[in-house]
N, C-alpha and C positions, 0 to 999 in steps of 0.2 A: 082249745086248739083241736082241730079235726085230727083223728087218728089215721095214720097212714098204714096201708097194707104192707107187710114185710114178706120177703121171700128169702128162705134160708139158702145159703150158697156154701156147700161143703162144710156145714156146721158153723158158719160164720155167725157170730153173736153181735147184733147191732145194739142190743139193749144194755149190756154190761151191768146188769142189776146187782151183781155181787160186789161191785166197786162202790166206795163211798162217793157222794155226789161230786165233790171237787175233782177227784181222780177220774171219774166218769166223764165229766165235762172236758177235762184236759185231753183224754184219749179221743173223744169225738173231734176236738179241734185238730189233733194230730192226724186223724184219719182223713179229715177234709183236706188238710194241707197236703198230705201225701198224694191223694187222688189228683188234686189240682196240679201238683208238681209233675206227676207222671203223664197227665193228659196233654196231647198235642193241640187240642181245641178247647174252647170254653165248655165247662161242665154245667149242665142244667140241674135244676132243683131235684127232679125225680131221682137222678143218679146219686146225689148226695143224701137223699132221704133213705136210701137203702143201707147206708153205713152208720147211721146214728139211731138213737132211740126214737120210738114212735112219738113221744111228747117233746122231743128236743126242738128248740127253735134254731133252724138253720141260719136265719138272719142274725140272731144274736151270736151264734158261733162265728159267723163270718166277721161280724163287728169286732169280736175279741181277737181274731187272727190278724185283722187289719191293724188293730191297736198295737200288737206285738211287732208288727213289721215296720212301724215308724222308725226312721233312721236307717233302715235297710235299703239296699240299692234296688229292691223290687217291691211290688205291691200286689194286692189282690183286688182286681178290678171287675166291674160288671160289664160284660160284653155279649152282645147278640143273644140276650135272654139267659145267659149263664154267668159263670165266674171263671176267671183265669188269672194265673200268676204271670205278671209281666214286669220286665225291668223298667225302671223309671227313665223318662226321656233324657234326663241329664247325662245318663250313661251310654246313650246310643253311639256317640262318637268313639268312646273307648271300646265298645263291643265291635264296632266296624273296623277300627284300627287293629284290633287283635287278630282279625281274620280267623277266629276260633270257631265261628259258626258258618254253615253254608249260607249262601245268599238266598234270602227269602223275599226280597223285594219284587213286587210285580211292576214291571215297566209298562207305562201307558204312553201312547203318542198324545200330542196335545189335542187332536181331534177326538180320540177315544175318551179322554178325560172330560172334555166339554160335553160329549154325548152322555157319559155316565152321570155327570152332575145334573144334567137336564132330566134324565130319567129318575134320578133319586128324588128330586124335588117335585116332579109332576106326575109320578106314576099313579095309575097305569097310563101309559102314553104311547101313541103310535109312532112309527118311524117318521111319518110326515109331520107329526106334532113336534118331534125333536128337531127336525130340519127347520121348522119355523122359528124355534127358539134360538138355535145357534146361527141362523142366517145363511146356511148353505146345506147341501144335502148330507144327511146322515146315511151313508151308504150301507148296503147289506153286508159288505165286508167288515165295516166298523162294528156293526151289531154282532156279527159272527165272532169277531175277535173278543168282544166283551163277554159273550156267552162262553167262549173257550176258556177265558180267565175266571169263569164262574162268578162274575160280578152281576150279571143280569140273567133273567129267564123270561119266558113267555108269560104274559098275563092274560086276563080275559079278553075275548073278542070285543072290539069297539062297536058301539051301537050305530056308528056312522055307516053310510052306504058302502057295501062290499065287505063289511065286518072285518076290517084288517086286524091283525094281531096287535096287542099292546105289549109293553115291556115293563118289568118291575125289577127292582134290585133283589139280590139273594141274601141269605144269611151270611154267606162268605163276604159280601160287601160290608156288612156290619163288623165282622171280625177283622177284616183288613184295615178298616179305618178306626177301630177301637170304639165303636158306638154300641150303646146298650140297645137302643131302638132308633127308628127313624126320627122320633121326636127329638133326639139329641143332635140332629143336624143343625149347623149354625144358621143364623137368620138369613133368609133368602134375599131380603131387600139389601142387606149389607153386601152380599156378593154381587148383586146386580149393580149397585152403586159403584162398586169397584171395577165394573166392566168385565167381570169374569164369567158371566153367563151369556154373553152375546158377542158376535163378531169373532174375528181371528184372535187367538191367544198369542201373547208374546212369549218369549223364551222362558221368562220367569213365572208365567202364569200357572204352570203345572204344579210347582211346589207351593205356590201361594194358595191354590185351591185345595190341594191335599192337606196343607197345614190348617186351613180354615175348617175343613170337614173333620179332620182327625183331632183337632184341638190339642189336648194334653194326652193323647193316646200313648201307650207305652210300646216299646220295641218288643 
């Protein structure tokens, strides 16, 4: 395994060489779980590498933590290139009913969601390209709204005449829908067959599309 460079932080000891192997492994697991518990966003590998030994396998540590969380109301999931502790979907209604947490839901209009789904599957894509997919104009206001929600950002210029901007989804998009990478998006043909990527959306389409994209994502 490649050795990773370590930086000391106020005398912090990532190696724990004085501990026996079993106790050392347990402490590394505890450290990773503590960091994930405290972090408001997914934690990437380099951050976890700073708190464990140079030869420790982060993937095996993650696997052991996940094994211990079986039967718990929360799990450790891979999201947007990192890891995050998330409650299991079955407890979403209980969490919402308790009103114990501030509202974190991002509201989308039906048109915003259709534009977002089109960009997610066809990025990088121009605004005109999105308009062709959804069957009506994707206005600048809709694009601006999705940028304000940090769901999309500008991509490379299109090689077409005029070199218009293209748009791509952001890391926040992956986090919001609980996706590890864009490869985790559901099958495009299935959404098209359901009529969810073209024409006007019905009142139920928003939750249908969100559910299809998010799959089993946690709260």
